[in-house]
C-alpha positions as CSV (number, residue, x, y, z in Angstrom):
1,M,-20.5,148.0,106.2
2,V,-16.9,147.0,107.5
3,S,-15.0,149.7,107.9
4,L,-11.8,149.5,105.1
5,T,-9.1,150.2,108.0
6,E,-10.9,147.2,109.7
7,I,-10.6,145.4,106.2
8,R,-7.0,146.1,105.9
9,N,-6.2,144.8,109.6
10,R,-7.5,141.7,108.8
11,L,-6.1,141.1,105.9
12,Q,-2.2,142.6,106.9
13,P,-1.9,138.8,108.9
14,T,-1.5,137.4,105.7
15,F,-1.4,139.6,103.2
16,T,2.0,142.5,103.0
17,A,1.0,146.2,103.2
18,D,0.2,146.6,100.2
19,Q,-1.4,143.3,99.3
20,A,-3.6,144.2,102.0
21,E,-4.0,147.9,101.4
22,L,-5.3,146.5,97.5
23,I,-7.7,144.3,98.6
24,A,-8.8,147.0,101.6
25,N,-10.0,149.5,98.5
26,L,-11.3,146.7,96.3
27,H,-13.4,145.6,98.8
28,V,-14.3,149.3,99.3
29,E,-14.6,150.0,96.1
30,M,-16.8,146.8,94.8
31,H,-19.2,147.2,98.2
32,D,-19.3,150.6,96.3
33,Q,-20.7,150.1,93.4
34,L,-23.2,147.5,95.6
35,V,-21.2,144.2,94.7
36,T,-23.9,141.5,95.3
37,K,-23.0,138.2,97.0
38,H,-22.2,135.9,94.4
39,D,-19.8,138.6,93.7
40,F,-18.7,139.1,97.2
41,A,-18.0,134.9,97.0
42,E,-16.4,134.8,94.0
43,L,-13.9,137.8,95.5
44,R,-13.1,136.2,98.2
45,E,-12.2,132.9,96.3
46,V,-9.8,134.7,94.2
47,V,-8.3,136.6,97.3
48,G,-7.8,133.0,99.2
49,Q,-6.4,131.9,95.7
50,L,-4.1,134.9,96.0
51,A,-3.4,134.0,99.7
52,G,-2.1,130.1,99.0
53,A,0.0,131.6,95.5
54,Q,1.7,133.9,98.6
55,Q,2.9,131.2,100.5
56,R,3.5,128.9,98.1
57,T,5.9,131.8,96.5
58,E,7.1,132.8,100.2
59,V,7.8,129.2,100.2
60,K,9.8,128.7,97.1
61,I,11.3,131.8,97.8
62,E,12.7,130.4,100.7
63,Q,13.8,127.1,98.7
64,L,15.6,129.9,96.4
65,A,17.3,131.3,99.5
66,E,18.5,127.6,100.3
67,A,19.7,127.1,97.3
68,Q,21.1,130.2,97.0
69,Q,23.1,129.2,100.6
70,R,23.7,126.1,98.9
71,T,25.3,127.3,95.3
72,E,27.2,129.6,97.2
73,L,29.1,127.3,99.4
74,K,29.9,125.3,96.3
75,V,31.0,128.4,94.9
76,E,33.1,129.1,97.3
77,Q,34.3,125.5,97.3
78,L,35.2,125.7,93.7
79,A,36.9,128.9,94.4
80,E,39.5,127.0,96.6
81,A,39.6,124.6,94.4
82,Q,40.5,126.7,91.8
83,Q,42.9,128.1,93.8
84,R,44.5,124.5,94.6
85,T,44.2,123.9,90.7
86,E,46.2,127.6,90.2
87,L,49.2,126.0,92.9
88,K,49.5,122.8,91.4
89,V,49.5,124.4,87.8
90,E,51.9,126.6,89.5
91,Q,54.1,123.3,90.5
92,L,53.4,121.8,87.1
93,A,55.0,124.6,85.4
94,E,58.5,125.0,88.1
95,A,58.5,120.9,87.6
96,Q,57.9,121.9,83.5
97,Q,61.1,124.2,84.1
98,R,63.2,121.9,86.1
99,T,62.5,119.2,83.4
100,E,63.9,121.3,80.5
101,L,67.1,122.4,83.1
102,K,67.6,118.8,83.1
103,V,66.9,117.9,79.4
104,E,69.7,120.0,78.6
105,Q,72.0,118.6,81.0
106,L,71.4,115.7,79.0
107,V,71.7,116.9,75.9
108,E,75.0,118.9,76.8
109,A,76.4,115.2,78.4
110,Q,75.4,113.4,75.5
111,Q,77.7,116.1,73.5
112,R,80.8,115.5,76.3
113,T,80.1,111.6,75.7
114,E,79.8,111.3,71.9
115,L,83.1,113.8,71.4
116,Q,84.9,111.6,74.6
117,V,83.8,108.2,72.4
118,E,85.2,110.3,69.4
119,H,88.7,110.7,71.5
120,L,88.2,106.6,73.0
121,V,87.8,105.7,68.8
122,E,90.7,107.8,68.4
123,A,92.8,106.3,71.2
124,Q,91.7,102.8,69.6
125,K,93.3,103.5,66.4
126,Q,96.5,104.2,68.2
127,T,96.7,101.7,70.8
128,E,96.4,99.4,67.6
129,H,98.7,101.0,65.7
130,C,101.2,100.7,68.9
131,V,100.3,97.5,69.6
132,R,101.3,96.2,65.7
133,G,104.9,98.6,66.6
134,I,105.0,96.5,69.7
135,I,104.2,93.1,67.9
136,T,106.9,94.1,65.2
137,T,109.2,94.9,68.2
138,Q,108.1,91.6,70.1
139,Q,109.1,89.9,67.1
140,T,112.4,91.5,66.6
141,M,113.2,91.1,70.1
142,Q,112.5,87.0,70.4
143,Q,115.0,87.2,67.4
144,A,118.0,89.0,69.6
145,I,117.0,87.0,72.1
146,V,117.6,84.0,70.1
147,D,120.9,85.3,69.0
148,L,121.8,86.7,72.4
149,A,121.5,83.3,73.8
150,T,123.7,81.6,71.2
151,N,126.1,84.6,72.0
152,V,125.9,83.9,75.7
153,T,126.3,80.3,75.2
154,R,129.5,80.7,73.0
155,A,130.4,83.5,76.1
156,E,130.5,80.9,78.7
157,S,132.4,78.4,77.2
158,S,134.5,80.9,76.5
159,I,134.3,82.6,80.6
160,K,135.0,78.8,81.5
161,D,138.0,78.4,79.8
162,L,139.2,81.9,80.7
163,A,138.5,81.3,84.9
164,K,140.7,78.5,84.6
165,Q,143.0,80.6,83.2
166,V,142.8,82.9,85.8
167,G,142.8,80.8,88.4
168,G,146.0,79.4,87.6
169,L,147.1,83.1,87.3
170,A,145.6,83.4,90.8
171,A,147.6,80.4,92.5
172,T,150.3,81.4,90.9
173,A,150.1,85.4,92.3
174,G,148.9,83.9,95.3
175,G,152.2,81.7,95.7
176,N,154.3,84.1,94.1
177,L,153.0,86.9,97.2
178,E,153.4,84.5,99.9
179,A,156.9,83.3,99.1
180,Y,157.4,87.5,98.8
181,A,155.9,88.0,102.4
182,S,157.9,85.0,103.8
183,E,161.2,87.1,102.9
184,R,159.8,90.5,103.1
185,I,158.2,90.4,106.8
186,P,161.4,89.3,108.8
187,E,163.5,92.3,107.1
188,V,160.5,94.6,108.1
189,L,160.1,93.3,111.3
190,A,164.0,93.2,112.1
191,E,163.7,96.4,111.3
192,R,161.1,98.0,113.3
193,F,161.3,95.8,116.5
194,G,164.3,94.3,116.3
195,F,163.1,91.0,115.6
196,V,165.4,87.8,115.4
197,V,164.3,85.2,112.8
198,E,164.6,82.0,113.9
199,S,162.8,79.8,111.1
200,C,159.5,81.3,108.7
201,G,157.1,79.3,106.4
202,T,153.3,77.9,105.8
203,E,152.3,75.9,108.9
204,S,149.3,74.1,109.9
205,I,148.6,74.2,113.7
206,K,146.4,71.6,115.2
207,V,143.9,72.5,117.7
208,G,142.4,69.1,118.6
209,E,140.9,67.8,116.0
210,K,140.6,70.5,113.4
211,S,144.2,72.2,111.7
212,Y,144.6,75.9,110.6
213,E,147.0,76.8,108.4
214,F,148.7,80.1,108.1
215,D,150.5,81.5,104.9
216,A,153.2,82.5,107.1
217,V,154.8,81.8,110.3
218,L,156.8,83.7,112.4
219,R,159.4,82.4,114.7
220,G,161.8,84.7,116.7
221,M,162.6,86.6,119.7
222,I,162.3,90.7,120.1
223,E,164.9,91.7,122.9
224,G,164.9,87.7,124.0
225,Q,161.7,87.9,124.4
226,P,160.2,84.7,122.2
227,V,157.7,85.8,119.4
228,V,155.7,83.8,117.2
229,V,154.0,85.8,114.5
230,L,151.3,84.4,112.2
231,C,150.8,85.6,108.9
232,E,147.8,86.4,107.1
233,V,148.7,87.4,103.6
234,K,146.4,88.8,101.3
235,T,146.8,91.4,97.9
236,N,143.3,93.5,99.1
237,I,142.7,93.1,102.9
238,S,139.3,93.2,103.7
239,E,137.7,94.1,107.2
240,S,135.5,90.5,107.2
241,E,138.8,88.7,106.8
242,V,140.6,90.9,109.3
243,R,138.2,89.8,111.4
244,G,137.5,86.2,110.4
245,F,141.6,85.8,110.9
246,L,141.5,87.3,114.5
247,R,138.9,84.5,115.2
248,I,141.6,81.9,114.2
249,V,144.4,83.5,116.2
250,D,141.9,83.4,119.1
251,R,141.2,79.8,118.5
252,V,145.3,78.9,117.9
253,R,146.7,81.0,120.8
254,P,145.9,78.9,124.0
255,A,147.3,75.5,121.9
256,I,150.4,77.9,121.5
257,A,150.7,79.3,125.3
258,Q,150.6,75.1,126.0
259,A,153.1,73.8,124.1
260,F,155.3,77.5,124.6
261,P,155.1,78.7,127.5
262,G,155.6,82.7,128.4
263,I,155.8,82.8,124.6
264,K,153.3,85.9,122.6
265,V,151.5,85.0,119.7
266,Q,151.1,88.2,117.6
267,P,149.1,88.5,114.5
268,L,150.3,90.1,111.5
269,F,148.7,91.1,107.8
270,F,150.7,91.3,104.8
271,G,149.3,92.8,101.7
272,Y,149.2,95.7,98.9
273,R,146.3,97.4,99.6
274,A,143.7,97.9,102.8
275,A,141.1,101.1,103.5
276,V,141.5,103.0,106.5
277,V,138.4,101.2,108.3
278,T,140.2,98.1,107.5
279,Q,143.1,99.8,109.4
280,K,141.6,101.1,112.2
281,L,140.5,97.6,113.2
282,I,144.2,96.2,112.7
283,T,145.2,98.6,114.3
284,G,142.8,98.5,117.1
285,S,143.0,94.6,117.8
286,D,146.8,94.8,118.8
287,A,147.7,93.3,115.3
288,W,150.0,94.1,113.2
289,L,150.2,95.9,109.5
290,V,152.6,95.6,107.1
291,F,153.2,96.9,103.4
292,P,155.7,96.0,100.7
293,R,157.1,98.9,101.1
294,G,157.9,98.3,104.3
295,L,155.5,100.7,105.9
296,V,154.5,98.9,109.1
297,S,151.3,100.0,111.5
298,A,151.3,98.4,114.5
299,A,149.1,99.2,118.0
């Protein structure tokens, strides 16, 4: 008879400790009850089936463990995917908020645009009103221009007639002033310088092929010195006239000196008015300035 401990030791490599204990106890009880060989064979078959079932169970447990590991990995992947999804949802929420803000801004911009359009419509109405007024004014101006053109034509005709009259008066006045200068200048020069006049009147002096006409030319003596006075007679003496006349004097001076050696050539301006700057220009050029009132400005 095999002992209980030996039976248990034989069963443990295949079964768990509890299963080996159970089977060993069962075997002893059955042996104690005078188990037959046939029953023992059946028992061994049952034990073999149990061992096979145990092995299949362990395989399934290992498969379940591997499946559990795969499930846990997938769960982790799902958790990570969930986190990514939540992040995207948050980003979408922020984008939605920005979109709503932009929509609000667009609504406000649209309202401002509509207001500006209303202002433009009103301004257009005002512009049309102004244009109608301008058209009316333009028509009035065109008629006024036609009337003005007619009046200008009449005025031009009147001005031409007046110019003829003024030209005649100017020629008369100029001639009268030159005649007066021919009388007054010798008197003033005689009073101021003891000028003894020999001749006085309008005269032309030829230099080369060109002749220069003077309003008055006085020939005479001052303290025994022969003098020829070349006179420019103007109502209002200007700077440009002074400069131009002095250039003419410079051109004729050599011809006079050649014809009359030792004679002094003296420029003189006679008129009613001369600006201060013009007076300084005359005196600074060693010329004489005579006014009808008898005053003489000389260098």
